[in-house]
Structures are given as structure tokens and as C-alpha cells.
C-alpha positions in Angstrom: -73.7 49.2 -50.5 -74.5 46.9 -53.4 -71.3 45.0 -52.6 -72.4 44.4 -49.0 -75.9 43.2 -50.2 -74.3 40.7 -52.6 -71.9 39.5 -49.9 -74.9 39.0 -47.5 -76.8 37.1 -50.1 -73.8 34.8 -50.8 -73.3 34.1 -47.0 -77.0 33.4 -46.6 -76.8 30.9 -49.5 -73.8 29.2 -47.9 -75.6 29.0 -44.5 -78.7 27.5 -46.2 -76.6 24.9 -48.0 -74.9 24.0 -44.7 -78.3 23.8 -43.0 -79.5 21.5 -45.7 -76.5 19.3 -45.5 -76.9 19.1 -41.8 -80.5 18.0 -42.2 -79.7 15.4 -44.8 -76.8 14.2 -42.7 -79.2 13.7 -39.7 -81.6 11.7 -41.9 -78.7 9.6 -43.3 -77.4 8.9 -39.7 -80.9 7.9 -38.6 -81.4 5.7 -41.6 -78.1 4.0 -41.1 -78.9 3.3 -37.5 -82.2 1.7 -38.4 -80.6 -0.3 -41.2 -78.0 -1.7 -38.8 -80.6 -2.6 -36.3 -82.6 -4.6 -39.0 -79.5 -6.3 -40.5 -78.2 -9.6 -39.3 -75.0 -9.5 -37.1 -73.0 -11.1 -40.0 -73.6 -8.0 -42.1 -73.2 -5.2 -39.4 -69.4 -4.9 -40.0 -70.1 -2.7 -43.0 -73.3 -0.5 -43.0 -75.9 -2.0 -45.4 -79.1 -0.5 -46.7 -82.4 -2.3 -46.1 -83.1 -5.1 -48.6 -85.3 -4.2 -51.5 -86.3 -7.8 -52.2 -86.8 -11.0 -50.3 -86.9 -14.6 -51.3 -89.1 -17.5 -50.0 -88.3 -21.2 -50.2 -91.0 -23.2 -52.1 -89.4 -26.7 -52.1 -88.8 -28.9 -49.1 -85.2 -27.6 -48.6 -82.6 -25.7 -50.5 -78.9 -25.6 -49.9 -77.1 -22.3 -49.1 -73.7 -22.5 -50.7 -70.5 -20.7 -50.0 -70.3 -19.1 -53.5 -72.5 -18.6 -56.6 -71.7 -22.0 -58.1 -73.3 -25.4 -57.9 -69.9 -26.9 -57.0 -69.5 -24.7 -54.0 -69.9 -26.4 -50.6 -73.3 -26.1 -48.8 -72.9 -24.1 -45.6 -76.6 -24.2 -44.5 -80.0 -25.2 -45.6 -83.4 -23.4 -45.6 -86.7 -25.1 -45.3 -90.0 -24.6 -47.2 -91.7 -21.3 -46.2 -88.5 -19.6 -44.9 -88.2 -15.9 -45.9 -84.9 -14.0 -46.0 -83.6 -10.7 -47.5 -81.5 -10.5 -50.6 -78.1 -8.7 -50.5 -77.0 -9.2 -54.1 -78.2 -10.8 -57.4 -75.9 -12.5 -59.9 -78.0 -14.2 -62.6 -80.0 -16.9 -60.9 -77.9 -16.8 -57.8 -79.0 -14.7 -54.7 -76.7 -13.6 -51.9 -78.4 -13.9 -48.5 -77.2 -13.2 -44.9 -76.5 -16.0 -42.5 -76.4 -16.3 -38.7 -73.1 -15.3 -37.3 -70.7 -13.3 -39.5 -71.2 -14.5 -43.0 -73.4 -14.9 -46.0 -74.3 -17.5 -48.6 -75.7 -18.0 -52.1 -79.0 -19.6 -53.1 -79.9 -20.6 -56.7 -83.3 -20.3 -58.3 -83.7 -23.6 -60.2 -86.6 -25.8 -61.4 -88.0 -28.2 -58.8 -90.2 -31.3 -59.1 -93.6 -31.0 -61.0 -92.6 -27.7 -62.8 -92.2 -25.5 -59.7 -89.2 -23.4 -58.8 -87.1 -23.8 -55.7 -87.6 -20.2 -54.6 -89.7 -17.2 -55.4 -88.6 -13.5 -55.2 -90.8 -10.5 -54.2 -90.5 -7.0 -52.9 -89.8 -6.6 -49.3 -92.5 -5.1 -47.1 -92.0 -1.3 -46.8 -89.5 -1.2 -49.6 -89.4 2.0 -51.8 -91.8 1.9 -54.7 -91.4 3.2 -58.2 -93.3 6.5 -58.4 -95.7 6.5 -61.4 -96.3 9.7 -63.3 -92.9 11.3 -62.6 -90.8 10.6 -65.7 -87.3 9.4 -65.2 -87.4 8.9 -61.5 -86.6 5.4 -60.1 -87.1 5.1 -56.4 -85.3 1.8 -56.3 -82.1 3.5 -57.5 -82.5 6.9 -55.8 -81.5 8.6 -59.0 -83.2 9.9 -62.1 -84.0 7.2 -64.6 -80.6 5.6 -64.9 -81.0 3.0 -62.2 -77.4 3.9 -61.3 -75.7 5.3 -58.2 -77.8 6.8 -55.3 -76.7 8.9 -52.4 -74.6 6.1 -50.8 -72.5 5.9 -53.9 -73.1 2.1 -54.3 -74.9 0.5 -57.1 -78.3 -0.8 -56.2 -78.5 1.0 -52.8 -81.3 3.1 -51.6 -80.9 6.9 -51.2 -83.6 7.3 -48.6 -85.7 5.5 -46.1 -88.8 3.5 -47.2 -91.2 5.6 -49.2 -88.9 8.8 -49.3 -86.9 9.9 -52.4 -84.1 12.4 -52.2 -84.9 14.6 -55.1 -87.1 14.9 -58.1 -87.0 17.3 -61.1 -88.1 20.8 -60.2 -87.3 20.3 -56.4 -84.4 21.8 -54.5 -81.5 19.3 -54.6 -80.8 17.5 -51.3 -84.2 18.2 -49.8 -86.1 14.9 -48.9 -89.4 14.6 -50.7 -92.3 12.2 -49.9 -93.1 9.8 -52.7 -96.9 10.1 -53.2 -98.4 7.4 -55.3 -101.4 8.3 -57.5 -104.9 7.0 -56.5 -106.0 3.8 -58.2 -108.6 4.0 -60.9 -111.6 1.9 -59.7 -112.6 1.2 -63.4 -109.3 -0.6 -64.1 -108.3 -4.1 -63.2 -106.7 -4.1 -59.8 -103.0 -4.7 -59.7 -101.7 -8.2 -58.7 -101.2 -9.0 -55.0 -97.6 -9.2 -53.8 -96.4 -12.7 -53.0 -95.7 -11.9 -49.3 -95.7 -14.2 -46.3 -99.2 -14.6 -45.0 -99.9 -12.5 -41.9 -102.5 -14.0 -39.6 -103.5 -13.9 -36.0 -102.6 -16.9 -33.8 -105.6 -19.1 -32.9 -105.4 -21.2 -29.7 -107.2 -24.2 -31.4 -107.7 -24.0 -35.1 -109.9 -27.2 -35.0 -112.6 -25.5 -33.0 -113.1 -22.4 -35.0 -116.8 -23.3 -35.7 -117.5 -23.7 -32.0 -115.8 -20.3 -31.3 -118.2 -18.7 -33.8 -121.1 -20.1 -31.9 -121.9 -23.3 -33.9 -122.8 -26.2 -31.6 -123.2 -29.8 -32.8 -124.6 -32.7 -30.8 -122.2 -35.5 -29.8 -124.2 -38.1 -31.7 -124.0 -36.2 -35.1 -121.3 -37.9 -37.3 -122.0 -35.5 -40.2 -120.6 -32.4 -38.5 -117.5 -31.8 -36.4 -117.5 -34.6 -33.8 -114.8 -35.4 -31.2 -115.8 -39.1 -31.5 -115.2 -39.2 -35.2 -111.6 -37.9 -35.3 -112.7 -34.4 -36.3 -111.3 -32.6 -33.2 -108.0 -33.3 -31.3 -108.1 -34.9 -27.8 -105.7 -35.4 -25.0 -103.8 -32.2 -25.9 -101.9 -32.3 -22.6 -100.1 -35.4 -23.8 -99.4 -34.7 -27.5 -100.6 -32.4 -30.3 -102.8 -33.7 -33.1 -104.2 -36.8 -31.3 -107.5 -37.9 -32.7 -110.0 -40.5 -31.4 -112.3 -42.4 -33.7 -115.2 -44.5 -32.4 -117.1 -46.8 -34.8 -120.1 -48.8 -33.8 -121.7 -51.4 -36.1 -124.7 -53.5 -35.5 -124.9 -56.5 -37.9 -128.1 -58.6 -37.7 -128.7 -61.8 -39.7 -131.7 -64.1 -40.1 -131.1 -67.1 -42.3 -133.4 -70.0 -43.4 -131.8 -72.9 -45.3 -132.2 -76.4 -46.4 -129.0 -78.5 -46.3 -128.2 -82.2 -46.4 -128.1 -83.1 -42.7 -126.7 -86.4 -41.3 -128.4 -88.4 -38.6 -126.2 -89.0 -35.5 -125.5 -92.7 -35.6 -128.8 -94.6 -35.2 -130.5 -91.7 -33.3 -133.3 -89.9 -35.1 -136.0 -87.7 -33.9 -138.7 -88.7 -36.4 -139.8 -92.4 -36.9 -137.9 -94.1 -39.6 -135.1 -91.5 -39.6 -132.4 -94.1 -39.2 -130.9 -93.5 -42.6 -127.7 -91.5 -42.9 -129.8 -88.6 -44.3 -132.2 -86.6 -42.1 -134.4 -83.6 -42.4 -132.5 -80.6 -43.6 -134.4 -77.4 -42.6 -132.3 -75.1 -40.5 -132.7 -71.6 -39.0 -129.8 -69.4 -37.9 -130.0 -66.0 -36.1 -126.8 -64.0 -35.5 -126.3 -60.6 -33.9 -122.9 -58.9 -33.9 -122.0 -55.7 -32.2 -118.7 -54.4 -33.4 -116.9 -51.6 -31.6 -114.0 -49.9 -33.3 -111.7 -47.7 -31.1 -108.9 -45.8 -32.8 -106.3 -43.3 -31.6 -104.3 -41.6 -34.3 -101.4 -39.2 -34.0 -100.9 -36.7 -36.8 -102.8 -34.6 -39.3 -103.7 -37.3 -41.8 -105.4 -35.2 -44.5 -102.4 -35.4 -46.9 -100.0 -37.8 -45.1 -100.0 -41.0 -43.2 -100.4 -40.9 -39.4 -97.4 -40.8 -37.2 -98.8 -43.7 -35.2 -102.1 -45.4 -34.7 -103.6 -47.6 -32.0 -106.7 -49.7 -32.9 -108.8 -52.0 -30.8 -111.9 -53.8 -32.3 -113.8 -56.2 -30.0 -116.9 -58.0 -31.5 -119.8 -59.2 -29.3 -121.6 -62.1 -30.8 -124.9 -63.8 -30.0 -126.0 -66.7 -32.2 -128.9 -69.2 -32.1 -129.5 -72.2 -34.3 -132.4 -74.6 -34.8 -132.2 -77.8 -36.8 -134.5 -80.9 -37.2 -131.9 -83.6 -36.4 -130.3 -84.3 -33.1 -126.5 -84.5 -33.2 -126.2 -81.9 -36.0 -125.3 -79.0 -33.6 -123.3 -80.9 -30.9 -121.5 -84.2 -30.7 -123.9 -85.2 -27.9 -127.3 -85.7 -29.5 -129.1 -85.6 -26.1 -128.4 -81.8 -26.0 -131.2 -81.4 -28.5 -131.9 -79.5 -31.7 -131.4 -75.9 -30.5 -128.3 -74.1 -29.5 -127.8 -70.6 -28.2 -124.3 -69.3 -27.7 -122.4 -66.0 -27.3 -118.8 -65.0 -27.6 -116.5 -62.0 -27.5 -113.7 -62.0 -30.1 -110.8 -59.6 -30.6 -110.5 -59.0 -34.3 -108.1 -56.1 -34.2 -105.6 -55.0 -31.6 -102.5 -53.4 -33.1 -100.1 -50.4 -33.1 -99.1 -48.8 -36.4 -95.9 -46.8 -36.4 -95.0 -44.5 -39.3 -91.3 -45.1 -39.9 -90.4 -42.4 -42.5 -91.5 -40.5 -45.6 -89.4 -41.1 -48.6 -90.6 -38.4 -51.0 -92.3 -35.0 -51.2 -95.6 -36.8 -52.0 -95.5 -38.7 -48.7 -94.5 -42.1 -50.0 -93.8 -43.9 -46.8 -92.7 -47.0 -44.8 -94.8 -48.1 -41.8 -94.7 -51.0 -39.4 -97.8 -52.6 -37.8 -97.6 -55.1 -35.0 -100.5 -57.0 -33.3 -103.9 -58.5 -34.3 -104.7 -57.1 -37.7 -106.9 -57.9 -40.7 -105.1 -58.9 -43.9 -106.2 -60.0 -47.4 -103.5 -61.2 -49.8 -105.2 -60.5 -53.1 -108.1 -58.4 -54.4 -110.9 -60.9 -54.0 -109.8 -63.1 -51.0 -109.1 -66.2 -53.0 -106.0 -67.4 -50.9 -105.9 -65.8 -47.5 -108.2 -63.4 -45.6 -108.0 -63.4 -41.8 -107.3 -61.4 -38.7 -104.1 -63.1 -37.4 -101.5 -61.9 -35.0 -98.3 -60.7 -36.7 -95.9 -58.1 -37.8 -96.2 -56.3 -41.1 -93.9 -53.9 -42.9 -95.7 -52.0 -45.7 -95.4 -48.8 -47.7 -95.4 -47.3 -51.2 -93.1 -45.6 -53.7 -93.2 -43.4 -56.8 -96.3 -41.4 -55.8 -98.2 -44.6 -54.7 -97.6 -46.4 -58.0 -95.7 -49.1 -56.2 -97.0 -50.7 -53.0 -95.6 -53.6 -51.0 -96.2 -55.8 -48.0 -93.8 -58.0 -46.0 -95.6 -59.9 -43.2 -95.3 -62.8 -40.8 -98.5 -64.0 -39.2 -99.6 -66.7 -36.7 -103.2 -67.7 -36.8 -105.6 -67.8 -33.8 -107.8 -70.6 -32.8 -111.4 -69.7 -33.7 -114.7 -69.9 -31.8 -116.7 -72.5 -33.7 -120.1 -71.0 -33.6 -119.2 -67.3 -34.2 -116.0 -67.7 -36.4 -114.3 -65.0 -34.3 -110.7 -65.1 -32.9 -110.5 -67.1 -29.7 -107.6 -65.2 -28.1 -108.0 -67.2 -24.9 -107.1 -70.4 -26.7 -103.8 -69.0 -27.9 -102.1 -69.2 -31.3 -102.1 -72.2 -33.6 -98.9 -73.8 -34.9 -99.9 -72.4 -38.3 -97.7 -69.6 -39.6 -98.1 -67.6 -42.8 -95.3 -65.6 -44.4 -96.2 -63.1 -47.1 -94.4 -60.9 -49.6 -96.4 -59.1 -52.3 -95.8 -56.2 -54.6 -98.5 -54.0 -56.4 -97.9 -51.9 -59.5 -100.6 -49.4 -60.6 -101.2 -48.7 -64.3 -99.3 -51.9 -65.4 -99.4 -53.4 -68.0 -102.2 -51.0 -68.9 -103.4 -47.6 -67.7 -106.1 -48.2 -65.1 -105.1 -51.8 -64.3 -103.2 -52.8 -61.1 -101.0 -55.9 -61.0 -99.9 -57.8 -58.0 -97.2 -60.5 -57.6 -97.1 -62.5 -54.3 -95.2 -65.2 -52.6 -97.0 -66.8 -49.7 -95.6 -69.6 -47.5 -97.8 -71.6 -45.1 -96.1 -73.8 -42.5 -98.4 -76.0 -40.4 -97.0 -78.2 -37.6 -100.2 -79.1 -35.6 -99.8 -82.7 -34.4 -102.1 -82.7 -31.3 -105.8 -83.8 -31.5 -108.1 -80.8 -31.3 -111.9 -80.6 -30.8 -114.1 -77.6 -31.6 -116.5 -75.9 -29.2 -119.3 -78.4 -30.0 -117.1 -81.5 -29.4 -116.3 -82.5 -33.0 -112.8 -83.5 -34.0 -111.2 -80.9 -36.3 -107.5 -81.8 -36.2 -106.6 -84.2 -37.6 -109.6 -84.6 -39.9 -111.7 -87.7 -39.3 -110.7 -89.3 -42.6 -108.4 -92.1 -43.5 -106.1 -93.4 -40.8 -106.6 -90.3 -38.5 -102.9 -89.7 -38.1 -101.7 -86.2 -37.4 -99.3 -84.7 -39.9 -97.3 -81.6 -40.7 -97.0 -79.8 -44.1 -95.6 -76.7 -45.7 -96.6 -75.2 -49.0 -95.6 -72.1 -50.9 -98.0 -70.2 -53.2 -96.7 -68.3 -56.2 -99.4 -65.9 -57.4 -100.3 -63.2 -59.8 -103.5 -61.0 -59.4 -104.8 -58.1 -61.3 -107.8 -55.7 -61.0 -108.8 -52.8 -63.1 -110.2 -52.0 -66.5 -109.1 -52.6 -70.1 -110.9 -49.9 -72.0 -114.6 -50.5 -71.4 -114.1 -53.9 -69.8 -113.4 -54.6 -66.1 -111.2 -57.5 -65.1 -110.4 -59.1 -61.8 -108.1 -62.2 -62.0 -105.9 -64.4 -59.8 -103.7 -67.3 -60.5 -101.8 -69.4 -57.9 -99.4 -72.3 -58.1 -99.0 -74.4 -54.9 -95.8 -76.2 -54.3 -94.9 -78.0 -51.0 -94.6 -81.2 -49.0 -96.9 -83.1 -46.7 -95.2 -85.5 -44.4 -98.2 -87.9 -44.2 -101.5 -88.2 -46.1 -104.3 -90.0 -44.2 -105.6 -91.6 -47.5 -102.3 -92.5 -49.2 -100.6 -93.4 -45.8 -97.4 -91.8 -47.0 -95.7 -88.5 -47.6 -96.8 -86.3 -50.5 -95.4 -83.8 -52.9 -97.9 -80.9 -53.3 -98.4 -79.7 -56.9 -101.6 -77.9 -57.4 -103.0 -74.8 -59.3 -105.8 -72.4 -59.2 -107.3 -69.7 -61.4 -110.2 -67.3 -61.0 -111.4 -64.4 -63.3 -114.4 -62.1 -63.5 -114.9 -60.1 -66.6 -117.6 -57.4 -66.6 -118.8 -54.4 -68.6 -121.1 -51.5 -67.7 -124.1 -50.6 -69.8 -125.6 -47.5 -68.2 -127.2 -48.7 -65.0 -126.4 -52.4 -65.6 -123.1 -54.2 -65.1 -123.0 -57.6 -66.8 -120.5 -60.2 -65.4 -119.0 -63.5 -66.4 -117.1 -65.7 -63.9 -114.6 -68.6 -64.2 -113.0 -70.6 -61.4 -110.7 -73.6 -62.0 -109.1 -75.5 -59.1 -107.1 -78.6 -59.9 -108.2 -82.0 -58.5 -106.4 -85.1 -57.4 -106.7 -88.1 -59.8 -105.1 -90.7 -57.6 -105.4 -90.5 -53.8 -103.0 -93.4 -53.3 -99.9 -92.0 -55.1 -97.2 -89.7 -53.6 -98.4 -86.5 -55.3 -101.2 -84.2 -54.0 -102.7 -82.2 -56.9 -105.9 -81.0 -55.4 -105.8 -77.2 -54.8 -106.6 -75.8 -51.3 -106.3 -72.3 -49.9 -105.2 -71.2 -46.5 -108.3 -69.2 -45.5 -110.5 -68.2 -48.4 -113.4 -65.8 -48.6 -114.0 -65.5 -52.4 -115.8 -62.5 -53.8 -116.9 -63.9 -57.1 -120.0 -65.4 -58.8 -122.4 -63.8 -56.3 -120.1 -64.3 -53.3 -122.0 -64.6 -50.1 -125.5 -64.6 -51.8 -124.6 -67.6 -53.8 -125.7 -70.9 -52.3 -122.6 -72.8 -53.2 -120.3 -70.2 -51.7 -122.2 -69.1 -48.6 -123.4 -72.6 -47.4 -121.1 -75.4 -46.3 -122.0 -78.8 -47.7 -121.2 -81.9 -45.5 -119.8 -85.1 -47.0 -122.2 -87.5 -45.4 -121.0 -91.1 -45.0 -117.4 -90.3 -46.1 -115.9 -89.3 -42.8 -116.2 -86.3 -40.5 -115.3 -83.8 -43.2 -117.2 -81.2 -45.2 -117.4 -81.2 -49.0 -116.9 -77.4 -48.8 -116.9 -74.9 -46.0 -119.1 -71.9 -45.3 -118.1 -68.7 -47.2 -115.8 -70.9 -49.3 -116.0 -72.3 -52.8 -113.3 -75.1 -52.8 -114.4 -78.7 -52.3 -111.3 -79.2 -50.1 -112.7 -82.0 -47.8 -111.6 -80.2 -44.6 -113.0 -80.9 -41.2 -113.5 -77.1 -40.9 -112.5 -74.1 -43.0 -111.8 -72.1 -39.9 -110.2 -74.7 -37.6 -109.0 -77.5 -39.8 -105.8 -78.1 -41.8 -105.5 -77.6 -45.6 -106.1 -80.7 -47.6 -104.5 -81.1 -51.1 -106.1 -84.5 -51.9 -109.5 -83.3 -53.1 -111.7 -83.4 -56.2 -111.1 -79.9 -57.4 -113.6 -77.6 -59.1 -114.9 -76.0 -62.3 -117.3 -73.1 -62.0 -118.7 -71.1 -65.0 -121.1 -68.3 -64.2 -122.8 -65.2 -65.4 -124.7 -62.4 -63.6 -125.6 -58.8 -63.5 -125.7 -55.9 -61.0 -128.6 -53.5 -61.7 -128.7 -50.0 -60.0 -132.5 -49.5 -60.2 -132.4 -46.3 -58.1 -129.6 -44.5 -56.2 -130.7 -46.4 -53.1 -131.5 -49.9 -54.5 -129.2 -52.3 -56.3 -130.4 -55.7 -57.5 -128.1 -58.5 -58.5 -128.7 -62.0 -60.0 -126.3 -64.9 -60.7 -126.4 -68.3 -62.3 -123.4 -70.7 -62.0 -122.7 -74.1 -63.3 -120.4 -76.3 -61.0 -118.7 -79.6 -61.5 -115.9 -81.5 -59.9 -112.5 -81.6 -61.7 -112.1 -85.3 -60.7 -114.2 -87.5 -58.6 -111.7 -90.3 -57.8 -111.2 -89.1 -54.2 -115.0 -89.0 -53.5 -115.4 -92.5 -54.9 -112.7 -93.8 -52.5 -114.2 -92.1 -49.5 -117.8 -93.2 -50.3 -116.9 -96.5 -51.7 -119.2 -95.9 -54.7 -118.9 -95.1 -58.3 -120.2 -91.6 -59.2 -122.1 -91.4 -62.5 -120.9 -87.9 -63.3 -118.7 -85.0 -62.3 -121.7 -82.6 -62.3 -122.4 -80.8 -59.0 -125.3 -78.8 -60.2 -126.6 -75.3 -61.1 -126.6 -72.4 -58.6 -129.3 -69.7 -58.9 -129.3 -66.5 -56.7 -131.1 -63.2 -56.5 -130.4 -60.5 -54.1 -131.0 -56.8 -53.2 -128.9 -54.1 -51.5 -130.9 -51.2 -50.2 -129.5 -47.9 -48.7 -132.6 -45.9 -47.7 -130.6 -42.8 -46.8 -128.1 -42.9 -49.7 -125.2 -43.7 -47.3 -123.6 -46.6 -45.5 -125.3 -45.8 -42.1 -128.3 -48.1 -42.8 -127.9 -51.0 -45.2 -130.5 -53.7 -45.7 -129.6 -56.9 -47.7 -131.8 -59.7 -48.7 -131.2 -62.7 -51.0 -132.6 -66.1 -52.0 -130.5 -68.8 -53.5 -131.0 -72.4 -54.7 -128.7 -75.2 -55.8 -130.3 -77.7 -58.2 -128.1 -80.8 -57.6 -126.5 -82.5 -60.5 -125.9 -86.2 -60.9 -122.8 -86.3 -58.7 -124.5 -84.6 -55.7 -127.6 -86.7 -56.2 -125.4 -89.8 -55.9 -123.8 -88.4 -52.7 -127.0 -87.1 -51.0 -129.7 -89.2 -52.5 -132.5 -88.5 -54.9 -134.9 -87.5 -52.2 -132.9 -84.4 -51.2 -134.3 -82.3 -54.0 -133.4 -78.7 -54.5 -131.3 -77.1 -51.7 -132.1 -73.5 -50.9 -131.4 -70.6 -48.5 -133.0 -67.2 -47.8 -131.4 -64.5 -45.7 -132.2 -61.1 -44.3 -129.4 -58.8 -43.1 -129.4 -55.3 -41.7 -126.3 -53.3 -40.9 -126.4 -50.1 -38.8 -123.3 -48.0 -38.6 -122.2 -45.0 -36.5 
């Protein structure tokens, strides 16, 4: 009887073991089927367990090689953000599945700026190490050794995510759930796994605020506004298209006293038959500037893919003078003039050609009417010509370059805007410049440039008011062509506590005929300008120096007087200074100006905007000092004093047929204020007064009775 009971117990044990094996076999089959369904086709030839770890690409691209060696050929590439399972690890090489029937190897290596090419983390749903059960390692499916699991392969998983096959004290072969202990809220929480971010898709990520119920008026530029390129437009045509509208109102009222010529023998007042008349003038100007921009691309961290820009300017101007013939060639038209004009100052397309680094160094091409300034302060060329420009940067923006070819537009005389309807001038400008940041000192930017100006204008041209501008009414009035190359160096930045802006140019070229010398000329001229400043709390003290070579002999075959292409100098008080803002005529010496408006060079041109460069001129020396004072966050006051003299007066003596007693032009005083009542650029109010106390040379040119020349202006700029 006892024998039968023992035999029954033995058979029962065998049946239980068989049952357990059957259950474990079913689990293994199901796990194998799930693993095959989640495994790429290239790995389904041999059943594989689910990956315990995954890797994610951190750099732009990484190569996938045929073997775990840098010399192995690349069979594929993965891009930043790609996530893929890991099949095997050999040192810093990771085996990953590929599409089709194959696999490859990726190396973890240092990338730029201290990063690594990839990162490795636990796969979602992978078995976890059970804490509190000594000697059990879920990742290996065995007790504490990290060795062979149920599959008999090193590193494989003996169960399905979150399940272990056995633990001490449990019946062998019976699956047990791995229960992790509860976290202690008093302890520091564990670090988050570096997993791919899981998020819900949003139809339009730009309009999240509106989806949440926030509404902003269309005229509010300080919150999301479709008119200020905050929200994409025209999504049916292309993604990430942004429209930007800018509106600027620029109002100017200016009172001034200038030397004013009398038109021939016609004068309004009795006895005004001298060459000098009354000089009080009033000018009112209103500009409305519209800026339309359409940009493709998310430009927060990278350049736009392309950009279209259109900027028309609507101008109205009114001038009142005391002498007939000062505003128009016909003195019978009176002493008042009202005019209006619409100019096209920008009309271009900008195409992003390529990125050349991970930091979005780029090359771009811009074609059309576009603004351009060659140096930091506008000493040589500042205009809005038509042209083509290739530009970009390198080495994380440390290097910047421009290659450009421009053709200048005719200008409207009374507004100074581009007169597109008159067409392009035969005046071309070719530019190549290169910028280097932090050279030769940290915080200082250097620029080297080569600029070539070729002018072949031989037809007589009159401005809007009927005055001859080409050729200049000087000498034998013969038209001429010239070409000149400018070799320049400019710098801007700080040297310790000192700020420095500097430019130096050497002009080399050829003029086929000079109207004074009556023969061809070699152009050899030079220019230098520097402004040194230092900040003392709320005050910036400045010192300025400008040197422009002059011509000593107007009858020889060498032109040594420096002239720019189209200057707009920002130095010595710039447009608040009388000598820079106001143009001075050369009365009795031909139909030319001593200097042009918004210019500093005494170049003897007929017009800075419409005339030709002239390298037979007296040159200039300017030494000045000034200060900018930030009295409040809204108010800045600035003052300037400059001493001016001619470099050489021989050319003026020939034109006026008189001996000048001195080279001294005079002393320029100016005081101005810049007020931002709302602490921003939306409302700006400018005001200034300036005076030029003539020196002996100007007194000889304009007469003793002229006295002090002055100007006062009020300017208000409103921006949207």
C-alpha cells in the first residue's frame, strides 16, 4: 500500500513538472512571437529578444558602418533625433538593425563643443533591476551573475518586460511578477530617463495662445501679431511663411541760415544785386515709409530660406527761401516750392543658398534694389542701388564677407529718393569686403575692403529744378569718364575701456579729362577718420579726427583731392552738426557746392546725389570733441564742437580768382536731444541747434556780412 502511495506521489510530481513546462513553453512561444513582430525584418531570420537599450543620435548625422571599426565602410547614416534599438555592445561600438536583412555598427565618440555623437538609455518597457531582492538581476534573467538566462544566450532576457522567471524561495520555472518597492517621498526623486519626448500633435503650434482663449488686437505689435511675422500666413502655399509690415512716419521741420546766391541780376529786395542774398530758409518734409516683407523659414536660430522685401517711400516736401532763383533755375517761379515723390528704396529677393556648419554659418544671394553701407560709419558708400550681392559668414560668425556689383539709380532732387522711372546711371560700383571679429583684439572687429567705381556718364543731365548736374558747371564744362579703386581698412569695437571707430582709404584711378586742368589725370588721394570715446557712468566722451587730402595744383596731371562715392558720415555729431547736415554753395565759383548735404567733404560737386566725383578739391581737416549724456532712460543729450580747415586752398583761389588769407573754415557748435517717451523706438523725438562761426577762409568766400550760419531742426519718428 505504501509502495502504491509513493508511486502515486512520484507520478503526480512528474505531471506537475510537465504541466509547468507546458505553461513556460506557452509563455516562451508567445514572447518569441511578440519579439519577432517588434524586430526589423533584417533580424527575423534568427529569433531575437526585445532590445534592453536604445540609442539616440545627438549630432547632425552619424555614419553606420559595416563593422566595429572606423575604417569600415559606411552603409547608412542616421540623423539627429533618430532612435534605434541596440543588438550588441563592443566597447564604444553599438550594433543596430538596418532596413532589409542586415545590421550595422555606430560608434559613440566626442562631437563638437564637448557633446557626444549618441546617447544610450533603457528602452521603454524593458525589464528593470528589482531592488530589495539580493542577487537577482532582471536584465540577465539569472541570479546575480549577469550570465545566461533562459534562452541560453549571454545578455538575453528570460522573460517578457516586467516578469522574471524565478527568484530565491520560489518554485523553479514558475513566472513571477517583478514588483518594485514604493518610492520614499522624503528622498530625492530618481533622475528621469533620457527617452524620446512623447507629445500630442498640434495642428498649428504658432496659435497655441489663441487656442487657449487669448485674443490680441491686430494693431498690437507687442503680442502675437500676424502683421509682425509672429504667425505664419499663406499655409496653403508653403509652410513657415511669415509676413512683416512696418510703417514709419518721419516728420522734419528745419530752419536755417545759409549763404544764398542771387540769380543773376534778379533780386527780390532793393539793392540785392550782389552775388550774396538773404539766407533764411525753411524746410518741411514728411516721409511715410512702408516696409513689406515675406520670409520663408523659422528664423529664430537660422537664416531665412528666402525673403521678399518691398519698401516704397511717400515724400512730401515744402521749401521757403528769401531769394528768387534759389529753388528753381527759373526765378519767376518764386521763393516757395512744394513737391511730392514716391521712391522705391528696397525691392529685392534674398535666397539662402546653403548652411556650411552646425552653427548655421551660411551663404546667401540677394538680387534687386537693396541698401548697402561699405564701412561702419558710411564714409565711402551708403546708398540703395540695384545690384546683386553674395554674402555670408564662417567660423561661427567670426568671418563675414560681401561680394557685390551695383548700378546706381538717378535721384529725385528734392526728396533724395531713388527715381526708378529715370532708370539706372552709367555709374557702377563693385565691392569685396571681409570682416573679422575679435581681431586684432577681443571685442574689436576689423574690415578690409576693395571698392571699384566706374563712371561713364557723358551726356548732359539736369536735375528736377532745371540745374545742370552732369557735367559740373565748372572749368570747360566738358563731360568726362573716370574709374577709381578704393583700398580700405575699417575697425570698430573697444580696446579695454576705450571705444574706437576708424576708417582709412587710399583712392587710385584715372580721369580721362579734368575740366580745370583740361587734360587727363591720375587719381592719387587718401582719407582717414577716427572717433575715440570712453564711457564714464552715464556720459560718453568723444574725440573725432577727419583728414582728407587736397589738391595743391589744379593744372597738373595728378588729382590728389579725396572724394567718396556716396558718403553719409556718422562722426563729429553727424546730422546734428551744421557742417555735415547743411550743404554750402560755392558762390561765384561756378555751379558747384563747396560741400553737399549730409556730407563732410568739400568735394566741389554739382550735387552729392546726382553729380560725379571730383578729385580736384581743397581737402579737409576736422578735429572735434563731444559728449553723449544719458540723463534719464528716455532722454539723451549730446553736444559737439569741431574745428575745420581746408587742407589746401589753391583750387578755391583758382575758381574764385582771389587769394584766400587762411585755410581756416571755422568752428562748428551743436547741441541736440534724443527723447523716447515710452522707452522704445515706437516714438522718437529729436531736436538740435547748430551754428558755424566762419573762419577767415569762409569770410573771404562769403563776405564779412554773412555772420554766423545756423540751423535748428525738429524731427519726430513714429514706428509700427
